[in-house]
C-alpha positions in Angstrom: 73.4 65.7 201.6 73.2 62.1 202.8 76.5 60.6 204.0 77.4 57.2 205.3 80.3 56.4 207.6 81.8 53.4 209.2 82.9 53.9 212.8 84.7 50.9 214.2 84.0 50.5 217.9 83.4 47.5 220.1 80.3 49.2 221.6 77.5 50.6 219.4 76.7 53.3 221.9 80.3 54.5 222.2 80.6 54.4 218.4 77.5 56.6 218.1 78.9 59.1 220.7 82.3 59.1 218.9 80.6 59.7 215.5 78.4 62.5 216.9 81.4 64.2 218.4 83.6 63.8 215.4 81.0 65.1 213.0 79.9 67.9 215.3 76.3 66.6 215.1 73.5 69.0 215.7 71.1 66.0 216.5 71.1 62.3 216.7 68.1 60.4 215.4 67.7 56.8 216.4 65.1 54.3 215.2 63.3 52.4 218.0 63.9 48.7 217.5 61.7 45.6 217.3 60.6 44.1 220.5 63.4 41.5 220.8 66.0 44.3 221.0 64.2 46.8 223.3 66.3 46.2 226.5 69.7 46.6 224.8 68.3 49.6 222.9 67.3 51.3 226.2 70.8 50.8 227.6 72.4 52.2 224.4 70.0 55.1 224.3 70.8 56.1 227.9 74.6 56.0 227.2 74.2 58.0 224.0 71.9 60.6 225.5 74.2 61.1 228.5 77.3 61.6 226.4 76.4 63.6 223.3 76.2 67.4 223.2 73.1 67.6 221.0 69.5 66.5 221.2 68.7 62.8 220.7 65.4 61.9 219.0 63.9 58.4 219.0 61.6 57.5 216.1 59.3 54.5 216.3 57.8 53.4 213.0 54.5 51.7 213.1 53.5 50.6 209.6 54.3 52.5 206.5 55.6 56.1 207.1 53.6 58.9 205.5 54.9 62.4 205.8 52.0 64.3 204.2 50.9 65.6 207.7 53.4 65.6 210.6 52.4 66.4 214.2 55.2 67.4 216.5 54.0 67.8 220.1 56.2 69.6 222.5 55.7 70.0 226.3 57.9 73.0 226.8 58.8 76.0 224.6 62.4 75.3 225.3 62.0 72.0 223.4 61.2 73.9 220.3 64.8 75.2 220.1 66.1 71.6 220.2 63.4 70.4 217.8 63.9 73.1 215.2 66.7 71.3 213.3 64.5 68.2 213.0 61.5 70.2 211.9 63.6 72.1 209.3 64.9 68.8 208.0 61.4 67.4 207.6 60.4 70.6 205.9 63.3 70.4 203.4 62.6 66.9 202.1 59.1 66.9 200.8 55.7 68.3 200.2 53.8 68.0 203.5 52.1 69.9 206.3 53.8 70.2 209.7 51.9 71.1 212.9 53.8 71.9 216.0 51.6 71.6 219.1 52.3 72.9 222.5 51.0 70.4 225.1 50.5 71.5 228.6 48.8 70.4 231.8 46.8 73.2 233.4 47.6 73.9 237.0 44.3 74.2 238.9 44.0 76.1 242.1 41.8 74.0 244.4 40.4 77.1 246.1 38.9 78.3 242.7 35.9 76.2 241.6 36.4 74.6 238.2 33.4 75.1 235.9 33.1 73.8 232.3 30.3 76.2 231.4 
């Protein structure tokens, strides 16, 4: 279900925090702004992320959005728990393929020689 709501507040960030708390939000998804609004967006994002009790996802659209194939990279398995509601929402809205990719940086022991062969 898609719902809209008007939350009167002098501050956008505080209004978002209030709305997230009032609606018991499981996630907050924000769209990354155009270049002229980047600085104010960063300040708003920091305030929202610091005060809501749920994951905050930032989406940056570059061109037309296509959801036939979605790649969701995560750097830590704990992130998967927080990303699950977003992944489930994508899965529920259309016919597409979702890949969840675990990204990690190997820790190399300098005393062991590294050989590609």
